[in-house]
N, C-alpha and C positions, 0 to 999 in steps of 0.2 A: 675249718678243717686244719689238722696239723700234719706236717710232713714227718717222715721217719727221722729227720734231723732236728725236729723240735721247734721249727718256726711255723707260724701260721702261713699257709700258702694262698696266693691269689690264683684266680682262675687261669690255668695254663702256665703259670709262672714257676720258675725254679725256686727252691728254698735256700735259705742261708743259715749256717750253723750258729746257734747262740750258746752251745754247750760250753761248759767250763772245763779247763784242764787243771792238773795239779799246780801248786804254787811253784815259783821259780826253783829250778833245780829238780823238780819232780819229773816222773816219767809218765808217758801216755801209753795206754794199752795198744799193742801193735795192730791188732785187728781193727780197733776203733780208728786208729790213725789211717789205716788203708781205706776204710770206709769213707773218711772225710777227705779223701784225695791227697793223702800224705801231707797233712798240714804241718807247718812248723810254727811254733809260738813266736810272736813278735813282742819283744819287750819294748821296742821303740816303734822305729819306723817302722819300711818298705819294711816297708816294704815293713811295708806295714806296720807294756800293758800286760804284763806278766802272765796272769792266770787265764787269759781269754783265748779261745780257739776261734780263728776266723777263716773265711774263704777269701780268695782274691790274691792280691800281692803278698799278703801275709801267709799265703800258702807256701808249701815247701820249696825252698831254694837250695836246700841240702837234702835231697831225696832220702827217705828212710828205706834204704835197700838192705841194711844190715844193722846189727846192734852197735857197730863201730863206724860212724860216718867219717872217721879219719883215715880209713883205708884208701889207698891210691885209686883203686878202681871206681870208688864213689865220686871221685873228682870228675869223671867223664860219664856219669850215669844221669840220664834224664828222668825226671818225674813225669807224672801223667800229663797229657796235653790239656790245655785250657778248654773249658766248656764254651767260652765265648771268644772265638778268634777275632771278632770285629774290634775288640778292645785295642789290640795292637795296631790295627789300621787307623783307628781314631787317634791314637797317640802319635803315630807317625805324621798323619796329615795335620794334626793340631799344632805341631811345631814347624813343619815345613812351609805351610801356606802363609802363616803370619810373617815368617822371616823372608819369604819370597816377596811379600808385599813391601816390606821395609827396604829390600834391595831396589825394587822398582821406584820407591819414593826417595831413594838415596838417604835413608835415615838409619843406617846400621848402628848409629850411636845409641839407638833405643832398643837394640836387639836383646839386651839382658832382661828387659821388662817383658818382652814377648816370650822368651825362653822359660822364665819362671812362672808366668801366667799359664803357659801351656801345660804345666804340671797338673793343672786341674783335670786334664784328660786321664791321668793315671788313676784318679779316684772314680772312674766310670765303670767299675766292675760290678756295681750293684745291679741285680737282675731286673727288677721292675723299673720302668721308665720314670714313674713319679718319684720313687725312692731315690733313683739315680740323680734326678734333677735336684732334689732337696739336698742330697749329700754333696753334689758338686757346687751348689750355691754356697753352702757353708764353707767348703774348702776354698773355693775361689775367693770368697770374702776374706779368708785368713791370709791367703797369698797376697791379695791386694793390700791388706793391712801391713804385712811383713815388708813389702816393697816400699810402702810409704814410710814406715818406721826406719828402715835401713837408709833411705834417702835423707831423712831428717837427721839421723844420727851422723851420717857422713858429713853433712853440711854444717851442723851446729854443735856436735858433741865430741867428735873424735879428732885427736891431734895425731897426725901421721908422722910426725917428726920426733916422737919420744916413745919410750917404753910405756908411759902412762896411757897413751892412746891404744897400744897393743893390749894392755891389761883390761882396759875398758871394753874393747871389742870382744875379748874372750868372755868377760863377765856378762855383757849384754847377750851374747850368743848362748851362754849357759842359761840365762833367764828365759830366753825364747825356747830353748830346748825343754826346760821344765814345764813352762806354760802349755806348750803345744802337745807334749806327751800326756799331760793330765787332761787337756781338752779333748784329745782324740780318744782317750780311754773312757771318760765319763759320757761322751756322746756316741761312743761306739763307731767312731769314724774309721773307715777302712780305705787304704792302709793305715794302720795305727802308728802312733809315735810322731817323732818330730824331725826325721831325717831331711825330708824335702824342705821343711820350713827353715831349719838352721842353714841349709845350703843356700836357700834364697836370701835370707837375711845377711849372712856372713859374706857372701860374694859381693853384694852391692855395697855393704858397709865397709868392706876391707879396703876400698879405694876412694879417693876423692871423686865425688860425682860431678859430671860435666853436663849431663843431659838435663834440660829443663824439667821441673817436677810435673807441670801440667802435661807436657808431651808424653813423658814416661808413663804416667798414670792413665792417660787416654789409651795408649797402646796396651797396657795391662788390662784395662777394662774391655777393650775390643777383643783381645785374645781369650779372655775368660768367657765372654759372651759367645765367641765362636766355639769354644769347648762345650758349652751348654748345648748349642745347636747340634754339634756332632753327637753328643750323648743322647739326643732325642731323635736322631736320624732314622732309627729303626721304626719309628711310628709311621713312616711313609709306606711300609709294607705290612699288610694285614697279618702275615705269618709271624712277624716279629713284634707286632704291637701288643703291649700289655695294658691291663685296665688302669684307670685313674684311681688307684688305691694307695694308701699310705700304710706301711707296716709300722706298728708301734714298737719302739725299742723296749727290750726287757731291762728293767733297772738292774744296776750292778748289785751283786750280792755283797755281803760284808767281806768275804774273802777276796772278791774281785776288787773291791775298793781298796783294801789293804795292799794288794799286789800292784794296783795302779799307782798308789803313792810311793811304793818301793821303787817301781820302775821310774817314776819321775825323779826321785832322789838319785837313783843310779845314773840317769842321763846327765843330770847337773854335775855330779862328781866327775864323770868320765870326760865331759867337755872341758871342765875347769882344769883337770889334770893334764889332758892332752895339750891344752893351750899353754899351760905353765911350762911343760917340757919343750914344746915347740919354740916358745919365746927364749928359753934358756940355751938350747943347743943349735937351733937352725942357723944362727949367725956364724957359729964356729965351723959348720960344715958347708956353708955357702948356699943354703937353700932358702926359698921364699914361699909365698902362698901358705902361710901358717894356718889359715882357716881350713885348708884341706885336712889337716890333722884332726880338727874338731869334728868334721863330718865323718871321717873314718872311725873315730872313737866309738860312735854309737852303733856301728854295723854289727859287731860281735854280740850285742846284747839281744840275741835272738836264738831260739831253738828249744826243743823239748828238754834237752839235757845239756850239761856243761860241754860234753863232747860235740854236740851239734852246734853250739855257739862258737866253740873254738874252730870247728870246721868252717863256719861261715867267715870268721876272721881270716883264716888261711885262704879261703876262696877269694876274698877281697884282695889280698896281696897278690896272689898268683894271677887272678883275672886282670888286675891292673897292669901287671907286667906284660901279659899277652896283649892287652889293649894298647899299651905304649908301643909295642912292636908294630901293631897295625897302624898306629898314628905315624910312626917313623916312615912307613911306606907312603902314606898320604903326603907327608912333608916332602919326601923325595919326588913324588909325582908333581906336587905344586898345582892342584886344580884351581880353576877360577872360583870366585866367591859363590856364584849360583850353584856350582857343583858341590861346594862345601856344604851349603844349606841342604842340598838333596841328600848328601851323605849323612847329615845329621838326622834328617827325617827317617832314612833307612836304618840308622843305628838305633833310633828310638823305637822303631817298629821291632827290630830284632831284640832289643832289651825287654820289651813287654811280652814278646813271644816266649822268651826263655827264663825270665826272672823267677817265675814260680816253679820252674822245672830244674834249673841248675844255676846257682848263683855265680859260679865260676865262668860259665859261658856268657851269662848276662853281662858280667863285668868287662868282658872283651869288647862288648858294644858300648857300654856306658862310658868307659874311659875316653875313647876317641871323640864321642859325642860331647862330653863335658869340656874337653880341652879345645875342641874346634869351636864350641860356643863361646868359651872365655876369650878366645883370640880372634873372633870373627871380624874380618876386615883388617886384621893386623897380622904381621908375619909370625909364624910359629918358629920357636927356637929350641935347640936341644936343652936349654936351661929349664924350659917348661916341663919336659919329660923327667928331668932329674928332680925337680921340685915335687912332682906328682908322686913318684915312687917313694921319695924320702918322707914326705908328710903322711902318706898312706901307711908306711911302716910304723911311724910314730903313733898315729891314731889307732890303728888296728891292734898294735901291741898293748896300748893302754886299755882298750876295750876288752881284749882277751884276759889281761891281768885282772881287771875288775870282775870278770865272770868267775875266774878261778877263786879269787878271794871271797866273793859272795857265796860260792858253793861250799867252801870250807867253813865259813861262818855259819851257814845254815846247818851243816852237819854237826858242828859243835853244839849248836842250840838244840838240835834234835836229840843228841846224846844226853845232854843235861836234862831235857824234858822227860826222857824215858828212863834216866838213871843208869844207862849202859856205858 
């Protein structure tokens, strides 16, 4: 049996869209977009690969409430509520409980492995329990591999005392971005793209590792396993249990494959460009954490149209600013470590609750969560806030510029093709 959205449906289970949208820069019919839950195309990540329309995190974070998403009122407009509110709870618990265990074990030096392994929960929006398990197994395996590669790169490849080491880090992150963008596109992984993976790799590889490899990978494995259990928790209740059936993915069409490769190339170029600019100018302005620019660069590569992608980049900058204001209050408060971990879990819950509805609001939660995690067990300083907004401005600007240039290039090619 096929649902009205085009996917085969299992008994009692919701369906997931496999329909295609126009190529990069194309528009989506308004009524169709409303029917699909106001979806936004994800070229990368999160959040979720150019011509594909997905549900889940890659759903709208810049709600389609008008033809112009750059209007100020749209900054404060929420998209439709999520159909599965339990995803947010699983994500919050998935990061809070592993970090709480590390506090009790006095092993906060391993926190970074738990934090990135907990991203496996973000990929738990797949409706059927079996499909969800398979998706999270694939994604959890890639996060495990990213952490291993980052640890090995930090220990054996990267020289942190020279520009050569910085360029190598940027190059490796660009390779990761390209590989994971293509991997997610061809396997139809949701959220699509490489945002979480480059964040994972670059954060660990950007600093000399001190944690033992075996301990770190054990924590990563345990946290991924816990995420898999959380994803299957609904089986405990008959009303939420879904059949043990596997949905066969629809192969990519020729257009989708072409758009996937274009998206991959765009991610590599954006990461390399943001890295080059960060290396060149951040020493002059006294900023650090250059890898944050690499992460921010892929954020604007999202949306139905160029305007929607630019809006997402602006949301990233403004949401980061608001999130830093929240973090400043937390710094003034000075909560104990266990309370910081609780706040991180709450922030992750809020992020997943809002990321598909309004990216600006979601960033208000993402920013303090990310910075609290990066400084867990260490004092937070104003320099961290300055680094975050500076590198975000660099990366988001690069991403938005890439989007505009791509749009213009596509228009020129279309005019040549039609002879107009």
